[in-house]
C-alpha positions as CSV (number, residue, x, y, z in Angstrom):
1,X,-0.3,-0.2,0.1
2,X,1.4,3.3,-1.0
3,X,0.1,7.1,-0.3
4,X,0.7,9.5,-3.7
5,X,-0.3,12.9,-3.6
6,X,-1.1,15.3,-6.5
7,X,2.3,15.9,-7.2
8,X,3.2,12.1,-7.0
9,X,3.7,11.0,-10.7
10,X,1.9,7.8,-10.3
11,X,-1.7,10.3,-8.9
12,X,-4.1,9.9,-11.5
13,X,-3.9,12.9,-13.9
14,X,-7.3,14.2,-14.0
15,X,-7.9,13.8,-10.8
16,X,-5.1,16.0,-10.0
17,X,-6.7,18.7,-11.9
18,X,-10.4,17.9,-10.8
19,X,-12.4,20.0,-8.0
20,X,-12.7,16.5,-6.0
21,X,-9.0,16.0,-5.9
22,X,-7.8,14.6,-2.4
23,X,-4.4,15.6,-0.5
24,X,-3.8,11.6,-0.5
25,X,-4.6,8.6,-1.6
26,X,-3.8,5.2,-1.0
27,X,-3.0,2.6,-3.5
28,X,-2.8,-0.9,-3.4
29,X,-1.5,-2.4,-7.0
30,X,0.4,-1.1,-10.3
31,X,-0.3,2.8,-11.1
32,X,0.0,3.9,-14.4
33,X,-3.0,6.4,-15.6
34,X,-0.9,8.6,-17.2
35,X,-1.6,7.2,-21.0
36,X,-4.5,5.8,-20.5
37,X,-8.1,6.5,-21.3
38,X,-10.1,6.4,-17.8
39,X,-14.5,5.2,-18.1
40,X,-16.0,4.8,-15.1
41,X,-18.7,2.6,-15.3
42,X,-21.1,2.5,-12.5
43,X,-24.5,1.3,-11.6
44,X,-27.0,-0.2,-9.5
45,X,-26.5,-2.9,-6.7
46,X,-30.1,-4.9,-8.1
47,X,-29.8,-5.5,-12.1
48,X,-31.8,-6.7,-14.5
49,X,-31.7,-10.2,-15.6
50,X,-29.8,-8.8,-18.9
51,X,-27.5,-6.6,-17.3
52,X,-24.3,-9.0,-17.4
53,X,-24.9,-9.3,-21.0
54,X,-25.4,-5.6,-21.5
55,X,-21.4,-5.1,-19.3
56,X,-19.6,-7.6,-21.6
57,X,-21.3,-5.9,-24.9
58,X,-19.9,-3.0,-23.9
59,X,-16.9,-3.6,-22.1
60,X,-16.1,-6.1,-25.2
61,X,-15.9,-3.1,-27.5
62,X,-13.0,-1.5,-25.7
63,X,-10.5,-4.2,-25.7
64,X,-7.3,-3.7,-27.5
65,X,-7.4,0.2,-26.7
66,X,-5.6,1.9,-23.7
67,X,-8.6,2.2,-21.5
68,X,-8.9,1.7,-17.5
69,X,-12.4,0.8,-16.4
70,X,-12.8,2.4,-12.9
71,X,-15.7,1.4,-10.8
72,X,-17.0,1.2,-6.9
73,X,-16.3,-2.9,-6.3
74,X,-20.0,-3.0,-5.6
75,X,-22.0,-6.2,-5.7
76,X,-24.1,-5.3,-9.0
77,X,-23.2,-3.2,-11.9
78,X,-20.1,-2.3,-10.5
79,X,-18.7,-5.8,-10.0
80,X,-20.1,-6.9,-13.5
81,X,-17.4,-4.5,-15.1
82,X,-14.7,-5.3,-12.7
83,X,-15.4,-8.9,-14.3
84,X,-16.0,-7.6,-17.9
85,X,-12.7,-5.7,-17.8
86,X,-10.9,-8.5,-16.5
87,X,-12.4,-10.7,-19.2
88,X,-10.9,-8.5,-21.8
89,X,-7.1,-8.3,-20.8
90,X,-8.3,-4.2,-19.4
91,X,-6.9,-3.1,-16.2
92,X,-9.8,-1.9,-14.0
93,X,-9.5,0.0,-10.6
94,X,-12.0,-0.3,-7.4
95,X,-13.0,2.7,-5.4
96,X,-13.5,2.1,-2.3
97,X,-14.9,3.8,0.9
98,X,-12.7,2.1,3.5
99,X,-9.2,2.1,4.4
100,X,-7.3,-0.1,2.2
101,X,-6.1,-2.2,5.4
102,X,-9.9,-2.8,6.3
103,X,-11.1,-6.1,5.5
104,X,-13.2,-6.9,2.5
105,X,-16.3,-9.6,2.8
106,X,-17.1,-12.5,0.5
107,X,-17.6,-11.9,-3.5
108,X,-15.9,-8.0,-3.1
109,X,-12.7,-9.5,-1.4
110,X,-12.2,-12.6,-4.0
111,X,-12.9,-9.4,-6.9
112,X,-10.6,-7.3,-5.3
113,X,-7.5,-9.9,-5.1
114,X,-9.1,-11.0,-8.7
115,X,-8.2,-7.2,-9.8
116,X,-5.0,-7.0,-8.5
117,X,-3.5,-10.6,-9.7
118,X,-4.5,-8.8,-13.0
119,X,-2.8,-5.8,-12.9
120,X,-5.4,-3.6,-11.8
121,X,-5.4,-1.0,-8.5
122,X,-7.3,-0.6,-5.7
123,X,-7.6,2.9,-4.6
124,X,-9.2,4.4,-1.4
125,X,-9.4,8.5,-0.6
126,X,-9.6,7.3,3.1
127,X,-6.9,7.0,5.7
128,X,-5.7,3.6,6.9
129,X,-7.9,2.2,9.9
130,X,-10.7,4.1,8.7
131,X,-13.8,1.6,8.8
132,X,-16.4,1.5,5.6
133,X,-19.2,4.1,6.3
134,X,-22.3,4.8,4.5
135,X,-21.7,8.6,4.7
136,X,-18.0,7.7,3.0
137,X,-19.7,6.8,-0.7
138,X,-20.3,9.7,-2.0
139,X,-16.7,10.8,-2.0
140,X,-15.5,7.6,-3.1
141,X,-18.1,8.6,-5.6
142,X,-16.4,11.9,-6.4
143,X,-13.0,10.2,-7.3
144,X,-14.6,7.6,-9.2
145,X,-15.8,10.5,-11.6
146,X,-13.0,12.7,-10.9
147,X,-10.1,10.3,-12.0
148,X,-12.1,9.2,-15.3
149,X,-12.5,11.0,-18.8
150,X,-15.6,9.5,-18.9
151,X,-18.8,7.9,-17.1
152,X,-21.5,5.5,-18.1
153,X,-24.8,4.9,-16.1
154,X,-25.4,0.8,-17.0
155,X,-28.4,0.8,-14.7
156,X,-29.7,2.8,-12.3
157,X,-32.4,3.3,-10.5
158,X,-33.4,7.3,-9.8
159,X,-31.7,7.3,-6.5
160,X,-28.2,5.8,-5.6
161,X,-24.9,6.0,-5.9
162,X,-24.4,6.1,-9.7
163,X,-26.7,9.0,-9.9
164,X,-24.5,11.1,-7.8
165,X,-21.4,9.8,-9.7
166,X,-23.1,11.1,-12.9
167,X,-24.0,14.4,-11.0
168,X,-20.3,15.0,-10.2
169,X,-19.3,13.9,-14.2
170,X,-21.6,16.6,-15.6
171,X,-20.6,19.7,-12.9
172,X,-17.1,19.0,-14.4
173,X,-18.9,19.3,-18.2
174,X,-17.0,15.3,-18.7
175,X,-19.2,12.9,-21.1
176,X,-22.1,11.5,-19.1
177,X,-23.4,8.9,-21.1
178,X,-26.4,6.1,-20.2
179,X,-27.5,3.1,-21.6
180,X,-31.6,2.8,-22.2
181,X,-33.6,0.4,-20.3
182,X,-37.3,-0.4,-20.4
183,X,-39.8,1.5,-19.0
184,X,-40.9,-1.0,-16.7
185,X,-37.3,-2.1,-15.4
186,X,-36.8,-0.3,-12.2
187,X,-33.3,-0.6,-12.7
188,X,-33.4,1.8,-15.8
189,X,-35.7,4.7,-14.3
190,X,-32.5,6.2,-13.3
191,X,-30.3,6.1,-16.6
192,X,-33.8,6.6,-18.9
193,X,-34.3,10.1,-17.1
194,X,-30.7,11.6,-17.7
195,X,-31.6,10.5,-21.4
196,X,-35.0,12.3,-21.4
197,X,-33.3,15.2,-19.6
198,X,-30.3,15.9,-22.1
199,X,-27.8,15.2,-19.4
200,X,-26.4,11.5,-20.8
201,X,-25.8,10.5,-24.1
202,X,-27.7,7.6,-24.8
203,X,-25.8,4.3,-26.3
204,X,-28.0,2.9,-28.3
205,X,-25.1,0.8,-29.6
206,X,-22.3,-1.3,-28.3
207,X,-20.3,-1.3,-30.8
208,X,-20.6,2.8,-31.7
209,X,-18.8,3.0,-28.1
210,X,-15.2,3.5,-29.1
211,X,-16.4,6.3,-31.4
212,X,-18.3,8.2,-29.2
213,X,-15.3,8.3,-26.7
214,X,-13.1,9.2,-29.3
215,X,-11.0,6.1,-28.6
216,X,-9.7,5.6,-32.8
217,X,-8.4,9.6,-32.9
218,X,-7.0,9.2,-29.2
219,X,-5.3,5.6,-30.3
220,X,-5.3,6.1,-33.9
221,X,-2.7,2.7,-34.9
222,X,-5.3,0.4,-33.0
223,X,-7.6,-1.0,-35.8
224,X,-10.7,-2.1,-33.8
225,X,-11.3,-6.4,-34.8
226,X,-14.8,-6.0,-32.8
227,X,-17.4,-4.6,-35.4
228,X,-20.9,-4.5,-33.8
229,X,-23.1,-7.9,-33.5
230,X,-24.6,-8.5,-37.3
231,X,-25.9,-11.4,-36.0
232,X,-30.0,-11.6,-37.0
233,X,-32.6,-13.6,-35.3
234,X,-34.9,-15.4,-37.5
235,X,-37.6,-13.5,-40.0
236,X,-40.7,-14.7,-37.6
237,X,-39.1,-11.8,-35.1
238,X,-41.8,-9.3,-36.8
239,X,-42.8,-6.2,-35.3
240,X,-45.4,-6.5,-32.3
241,X,-43.9,-9.9,-31.8
242,X,-44.2,-11.1,-28.0
243,X,-41.8,-13.9,-27.1
244,X,-40.1,-15.8,-24.4
245,X,-36.4,-15.7,-24.5
246,X,-36.3,-19.8,-23.5
247,X,-38.6,-19.9,-26.6
248,X,-35.8,-17.4,-29.0
249,X,-33.4,-20.2,-27.8
250,X,-35.6,-23.0,-28.9
251,X,-36.6,-21.8,-32.5
252,X,-33.5,-20.0,-33.3
253,X,-31.1,-22.9,-32.0
254,X,-28.6,-20.5,-30.3
255,X,-27.6,-20.8,-27.0
256,X,-28.8,-17.9,-24.5
257,X,-25.5,-16.1,-23.9
258,X,-25.7,-15.2,-27.6
259,X,-29.4,-14.9,-27.5
260,X,-29.1,-12.2,-24.6
261,X,-25.9,-10.4,-26.6
262,X,-27.8,-10.2,-29.7
263,X,-31.2,-8.8,-27.8
264,X,-29.1,-6.4,-26.3
265,X,-27.9,-4.7,-29.0
266,X,-31.5,-5.0,-30.7
267,X,-32.7,-3.2,-27.6
268,X,-29.6,-0.6,-28.2
269,X,-30.6,-0.1,-31.9
270,X,-33.8,0.1,-30.4
271,X,-35.4,-3.0,-32.7
272,X,-36.6,-4.7,-29.3
273,X,-37.5,-3.9,-25.4
274,X,-36.6,-6.6,-23.2
275,X,-39.0,-7.1,-20.1
276,X,-37.9,-9.9,-17.5
277,X,-38.3,-13.1,-19.5
278,X,-40.2,-12.0,-22.5
279,X,-38.8,-9.7,-25.5
280,X,-41.2,-7.5,-27.4
281,X,-40.2,-7.1,-31.1
282,X,-40.8,-3.3,-32.7
283,X,-39.6,-3.7,-36.2
């Protein structure tokens, strides 16, 4: 564990210029933020059933770029984002609301160890010995936003930590992105609100994420091998059709993970709406 200050070369460069900079930041793991694009990916602790596929589709499009995924190590969307970063060989940073020497429990402990094993890091604005405290999460969220070039809300209710992080992002005039969801899904209400209020740019298509973030101009030598999913469901998925996901798997003869990936992209393109275990096709 090291303590770094805004004058330290290891200190996240955007955070050092941010209104949310802290005089001391404690870090476990490798610290190399200078040539990376940091994107905060945050969301609810109680995501929908399609959230894992959504996160995987989004993060997969970033593979190969000098991108770092920043999140808060919480259960739900945060953990899914860290896991997806590791699966795609992207560095990831977990910002926590307690001292680095204080024990983490259960899945958080396992995931933090995995992050460090894969070259990521765990950071905290709280001194060693600081126990986790509910009031600390707001400050944690300022660090997540402050060190990131952009923030994406994957799924969120209208209130919660992800919405705080989004607010901190807009206060610093940084790009804010949100993934739309069904109006019947409570975990998408916050994202839909941000989009409706023109506070966040909508992400219809996972494959467009690198272009939206400007990664091709930042890293011009990288040629993305990951186009958008172009697999189409059969013609029987006509406008107005309502089907169960299990029926789609059976009739298309595709595994559930592939069907969920296709449905995620189709929903982002406005071609369908997923509500629980059923899907309505819009065009």
